[in-house]
N, C-alpha and C positions, 0 to 999 in steps of 0.2 A: 351221130346217128340221126334218126328222124327228128325233125324240129317242127313246131307249129308254124303256121303262116305268120306273117308280120303284123297281125291285127293287134298284138299286144294284150289281148284278152286271154288270161290264163284259163278261163272256163270255155273258150271257144272249142267247137268240135272240128275234127278233121274232115276235110272234104276229099272226095275221090281225086279231085284235081291236085290237091296237096300231095297225096301219096304218089300219083303218077309223075309229078314233076320232081320228086325227090330223087336225086342221083347220088346223094352222100350216103354211102353204106358203110363208112368206117365206124368202128366201135371205139368210143373214147373211154377213158378211165372212170368217168362219172356217169356212164350209161348203165341201165338195167336192161335185162333181156328175159323174156318169158317164152319158152318153147311149149307149144300146145299141140297135141296130136289131132288127128282128123275127127275124133269124137269129142273134142273140147276138153280133154283131160290135161292137166299140167304135167309136163314131163320133167322140166328143169327150170331153174332160175339162175341167172348169172348177173354178177356185178361185183365190184371189189368189196371185201369184207367190211371196211369202214363205212361204206354207203348204207349197209343194212342196220347200222347203229341208230340212224335217224333218217329213215327214208322219206321222200316226198309224199305228200298226201295221196297223190294219184297212185303211187306204188302200193301204199297201204290199202287203198280201195281194191286194187287188182288182187292183192294177196287175200283180202277178205272174200272175194268172189270164189276163190279156190279153198276157202275154209281155213286159212292160215291167219291166226289172230295177231301175230306179231312177227316181224322179220327177225328180231332178237331170239325168239324161241327156236328158230331153225338151227342156229349155231349151237345153242344150249342143248338141243336134242341130238347133236352129233351128226346132223344132216349137212352134207357138203354143199356149199354154195359156190358155184363156179364163177 
């Protein structure tokens, strides 16, 4: 899926050029996906179940934006993660 530019800086920001040049649209087993509607509401999250046991910090931050305290709580609440 989408990868950061080769800067090697984990805190670097995406540039519009990075997104325009990315032609790799395959979804790998270790990718996360967030589907957001036109009003910015989270519609669904996908990733393999074992990835949600210990998600990367950036995924934790994205979940927090949508009011989800932990990825583990989703599966415990009976919410299907695709």
